[in-house]
TIDRENKOL-167993 format. One record per residue (C-alpha): x, y, z. Coordinates in Angstrom, 1 decimal. Each point is the difference from the previous one (the first is absolute). Example, Ala and Ser with C-alpha at 12.3 -4.5 7.8 and 13.67 -1.06 7.14 Angstrom:
residues 2
+--------+--------+--------+
!      x !      y !      z !
+--------+--------+--------+
!   12.3 !   -4.5 !    7.8 !
!    1.4 !    3.4 !   -0.7 !
+--------+--------+--------+
***
This chain:
residues 93
+--------+--------+--------+
!      x !      y !      z !
+--------+--------+--------+
!  -16.4 !  -48.1 !    8.4 !
!    3.2 !    2.4 !    0.8 !
!   -0.3 !    2.5 !    3.1 !
!    0.4 !    3.5 !   -0.6 !
!    0.7 !    2.8 !    2.7 !
!   -2.4 !    2.8 !   -0.1 !
!    2.7 !    2.5 !   -0.8 !
!    1.1 !   -1.8 !   -2.9 !
!   -3.4 !   -0.7 !   -1.4 !
!   -0.6 !    3.7 !    0.2 !
!    3.1 !    0.8 !   -1.6 !
!   -0.7 !   -2.4 !   -2.6 !
!   -3.3 !    1.6 !   -0.7 !
!    1.0 !    3.6 !    0.0 !
!    3.1 !   -1.0 !   -2.7 !
!   -2.9 !   -1.3 !   -2.3 !
!   -2.9 !    2.4 !    0.6 !
!   -0.5 !    3.7 !   -1.1 !
!    0.2 !    1.1 !    3.6 !
!    3.9 !   -0.3 !    0.1 !
!    0.8 !    3.8 !   -1.0 !
!   -2.6 !    1.1 !    2.5 !
!    1.5 !   -1.8 !    2.9 !
!    3.5 !    1.0 !   -1.0 !
!   -0.9 !    3.7 !   -0.3 !
!   -1.4 !   -0.1 !    3.6 !
!    2.9 !   -1.6 !    1.2 !
!    2.3 !    2.6 !   -1.5 !
!   -2.4 !    2.9 !    1.3 !
!    0.5 !   -1.6 !    3.5 !
!    3.7 !   -0.1 !   -0.5 !
!    0.1 !    3.7 !   -1.8 !
!    0.7 !    2.2 !    3.0 !
!    2.7 !   -2.3 !    0.9 !
!    1.4 !   -0.1 !   -3.5 !
!   -0.2 !    3.6 !   -1.0 !
!   -0.3 !    2.1 !    3.3 !
!   -2.8 !    1.7 !    1.7 !
!   -0.1 !    3.3 !   -2.3 !
!   -0.2 !   -2.2 !   -3.3 !
!   -2.7 !   -2.2 !    1.8 !
!   -2.2 !    2.7 !    1.1 !
!   -0.2 !    1.6 !   -3.2 !
!   -0.6 !   -3.3 !   -2.1 !
!   -3.6 !   -0.1 !   -0.7 !
!   -0.2 !   -3.4 !   -1.6 !
!    2.2 !   -3.2 !   -1.1 !
!   -1.1 !   -2.4 !   -2.6 !
!    1.8 !   -2.7 !   -2.0 !
!   -1.1 !   -1.1 !   -3.4 !
!    2.2 !   -2.5 !   -1.9 !
!    3.2 !    0.5 !    2.1 !
!   -0.5 !    4.0 !   -0.3 !
!   -0.3 !    1.9 !    3.2 !
!   -2.4 !    3.0 !   -0.3 !
!    0.8 !    2.4 !    2.7 !
!   -2.5 !    2.8 !    0.1 !
!    0.5 !    3.5 !    1.7 !
!   -1.1 !    3.6 !   -0.5 !
!    2.9 !    1.6 !    1.3 !
!    2.0 !    1.1 !   -2.8 !
!    3.7 !    0.1 !    1.4 !
!   -0.6 !   -3.3 !    1.7 !
!   -0.7 !   -1.4 !   -3.7 !
!    3.4 !    1.4 !   -1.2 !
!    1.5 !   -1.6 !    2.9 !
!   -1.4 !   -3.5 !   -0.6 !
!    1.0 !    0.2 !   -3.8 !
!    3.5 !    0.2 !    1.3 !
!   -0.3 !   -2.9 !    2.3 !
!   -1.6 !   -2.6 !   -2.4 !
!    2.9 !   -2.2 !   -0.1 !
!    0.3 !    0.1 !    3.8 !
!   -3.7 !   -0.7 !    0.6 !
!   -0.1 !   -3.0 !   -2.2 !
!    3.2 !   -1.4 !    1.5 !
!   -1.2 !    0.5 !    3.5 !
!   -3.3 !   -1.5 !   -0.7 !
!    1.1 !   -3.0 !   -1.7 !
!    2.5 !   -0.4 !    2.8 !
!   -2.7 !    0.0 !    2.6 !
!   -2.5 !   -2.1 !   -1.7 !
!    2.9 !   -2.6 !   -0.9 !
!   -1.2 !   -0.2 !   -3.9 !
!    0.3 !    2.2 !   -2.8 !
!   -3.5 !    1.6 !    0.5 !
!    0.5 !    3.3 !   -1.5 !
!    1.9 !    0.9 !   -3.4 !
!   -1.3 !    3.5 !   -0.6 !
!   -1.3 !    2.9 !    2.1 !
!   -2.7 !    2.4 !   -1.2 !
!   -0.5 !    3.3 !    1.9 !
!   -3.3 !    1.7 !   -0.5 !
+--------+--------+--------+
***
């Protein structure tokens, strides 16, 4: 029987499970302030990933507009930090 390190086992499990997007969303939330700055982070209500689409929820109109302009930067930064093509689209709500 082959030995697996616990980290490799968890990574393999997450790759095959439906929890993968939830875990990635939590990782992105924890890095959100570092990626986008304190002001944007402060007024972001929720972040969710569904099928490589990042949903960003905010109730602040001007912030929605700013995030719309930064879609490609958001995708690039998140994929770079995650080390994989995790996000291919951003939806602001």
